[in-house]
N, C-alpha and C positions, 0 to 999 in steps of 0.2 A: 504494500500500500504506500503510495507516494506521500511525501510530507506536504502539508498545506503551504500555500504561498506565505512569505514573510508578512506581507501586509495585504489585507483584504478589506476593501471599502465597498459596502453594498447599499445601494439606494440612498446615498447621503443627500439630505435636503436641508436648506436653511434659508429662511426668508427674513427680510427686514421690511416691516410694514407689508406693502403689497408687492415688493420686489423680491423675486426668487434669486438670491445670490448663487446658490447651489441647488440644482434641481434634478434629483434622481440620478446621481452620479455613482457609478460602480466601476472599479478597476482593482488590479492587484499588482504587487511588486514582489519579485522573487529575491532571495538572498543573493547578493553579488550582482544584481541587475541595476543598470543605470537608466532611469526613466525620467524624461522631461515632461513637465506639465506647462503647456504654453496656451496663449490666447490673447486676444486684444485687451487693452486696458478695460477694467470693469467686468472681465469675463467670469470672475469668481475664484481666481487662483489662490489669493491670500485667504479667503474664507475657507476654501477647501483645506489648505494647510492647517488653519486654526481648528478645524474639525478633527483632523487626523491626530494632532498632538494634544487634543483635549482642552485647548483654550476656549473653544466654543462647544456648547451642547447642540447636537443636531435636532432639527424638528422631526426628522425621520432618518432611518438608516443605522448601520452598525459599522464599527471599525474594529477589526481583529488583527492582532499581532501574533503570528504563529499559532493561530486558532484561539488566542485568549482575547476576550472582549475588553477593549479599553475605551469604549465609546464614552465621550464626555468625561474622561477620567481626571482631567486637569493636567497641566504641564508637568507637575512634580511626579505624579504617579506614572504618567507616560514615560518620563525620563527614567524612572526606576525600572520600567518594563523593557526599556531598551530603545527609546526614541530620542535621538539627538536632533538639534536644530541649529542652523546658522541663520543670520538675519541679513536683510538688505543693507542695513546700516550697522556695521560691526561695532561691538561694544567690548572694551577691555578696560582693565584697571591701569590708567595712564601713569600713576605714581609707582607702580610695581615694574620690575624687570619682566622681560619676556618669559623667562623661566618661572618666576614667581606667579605669573598669571596662570600658567599651566599647573603648577604645584597646587595653587588654591583650588582649581577645578577638581583636581584629583583628590585632594583632601576632603572637599565637600561631598564628593561621591562616596567617600568611605566613612563619612560621619565624623571627620576630624576637623581640627582648626589649624589653618596655616598661619604661622607667625613668622614674618620675615626677619627674625633676629635670633641669636643664640642657636640652640639645637633645632629650633623650629625651621631654620633655613634648609634643613636636610629632609624634611617631610616629602616623601615621594620624589626625591630629586632625580634618581636614576630613571624612573618612569617618565618624568617630565622631559628629560633630555631625549629619551627614546621617541616620544611623540613629536618633539621639535625636529628631530632628525627626519622623521617621516614627512613632516610638512615643509621641510626645507628651511627651517629656521634655527637650527642648532648653532650656527655661527653667530647668531645675534642673541643668544640666550641671556647675556648679561646686560643688554641694552635696556634702558627704560622704554616701556611701551609708548610713551609720549613722543619719543624721537623717531618712531618708525614711519616709513613711507606708507601710503594707504594700501598698496598691494601687499606689503608685509603684515599690516594689521589684519588683512583678510586671511593670510596664511596662519597667523597666530590664532585667529578665531577658529580656523579648522582644527588646529591642535587642541584648543580648549574643548571643542565639540567632541573630539575623539577621546578626551579624558574620561568621558562618561561611558566608554566602551559600548557605543550604540550598535544595535543590530540593524536599525533603520535610521538613515540620516536624511533629514529634510533640509534642503539648501535653498533659501529664498533669495533669488537674484545674487548668486555668489560672486559674479564678476562686475556688479554695478559699481560705477565710479572708477574702474581700473583702466589703465592703458591697454591697448590691444595685446601687446606681448605678455603683459602680466596676466591678462584674462586666460590666454592659452596655457600659460605655465600653471596657474592655479587649478584649472580644470584637469590638466594632465595629472597633477599631483593628487587631487581628490579622487579621480577615477582609479589611479594606480593603487592608492591605499584601500579603496573600497573593494577592488578585485582581490588584493592580497588578504584582506581580513574578512572577505565574504559578507560585506555590509551592503544592504540594499540602499540605493540612493534615489530619492525623488527630488527633483530640482525644478524651480521656475527660472526662466531666463528670457530676456528680451534680445540677447545677442544670438541670432540664428546660426552664426558660424559655430558657436560653442555648442548649441543644441544638436545640430546635424553632424558635428564632428565626434561627439562623445556619447550621445544617447543610444542605447540599445533599442529603445522603444519610445514613441512620442504620444502623449495624450493631448488632445486639443479641446479646450473649453470655449464656448461662446454663449454669452448671456446665461451662464449658470449650467448649461447642458454640455455633456460630453458628445462632441460631434464627430470625432475621429480618434482612432487608436491603432497604432501599428508601427511597422518598421519605418525609419526615416524616409526611404524612397517612396513608400506608399502614401505617407502623410503629405509629402511634398507635392504629390500629383493628385491629391484628393480635391475634387471640385468644391465640396462643402467648406473645406479649409480655405481655399482660394477666395470663395465668396465672403467668408467671415473676415478675412484680411483685406477685402476689396482689391485683390490683386496687388498687394503691397510689394513694390520692387525690393524693399529691404529684406523681406522674407524670402522671396523667390529668386531674385537675381543672385543673392549671396549663396544660394544652395542649388544653383542650376547645374553645377559641374559634378564630377564623381566625388563621392564621399564614402566613409566607412560603411554606411548602411546600404550602399548600392551593390547588387550582385556583380556588376562589372568592375567594381573598384578593385585595384590591385592590392 
């Protein structure tokens, strides 16, 4: 008997007044799978994320993590169940070093208190350095977070999210505000870590190059409803997706050539 998907969302719905922000949305994410959730502004992506990590209670539907019901559990319980999250606007402790930020996250997950002085400086130090190495930030471990370039702040946020040992990682606009080269580097890093640790990733993103280069599968929301789901090549050529984006050249021109999702791609 095969194992259930890592994440199963079934019939999710949430309305604000008379507006259906999420309307009967169902999908799954497997362990180690990279899934993009895209759609025009106001499509319901953020609401969907908030339903999955328990920040919002759905009007209808269920969220299962490895078969366990975490519907409306709240972010803390979802975190303990194995749901990690990064946000569009990265948040770190500016007064702490890069290493101390990750140590603090590790200590919190273990019910400990991180004190950046005396013996407290060594709490989870080795594990923090391992996570910084994974995210490409080990060389900057002793720098104050306040001095980091924005791309490095986003890499630090990834290390902090990994400190919770997530089975599912929700990444909300992971490359927002980054230079093109930094976007590509961050996505390559996140995908490599997810593959290595068998973490399922669900990410929203407006950078279609990042979406079509890294997603195994793409989900498309429009006005709260899931209008397409499939491999990148299939979604790119889907008429309903083109209509939702009004033939947006940013979406389709950037993805018109071969990419990893295409059968003809080398």
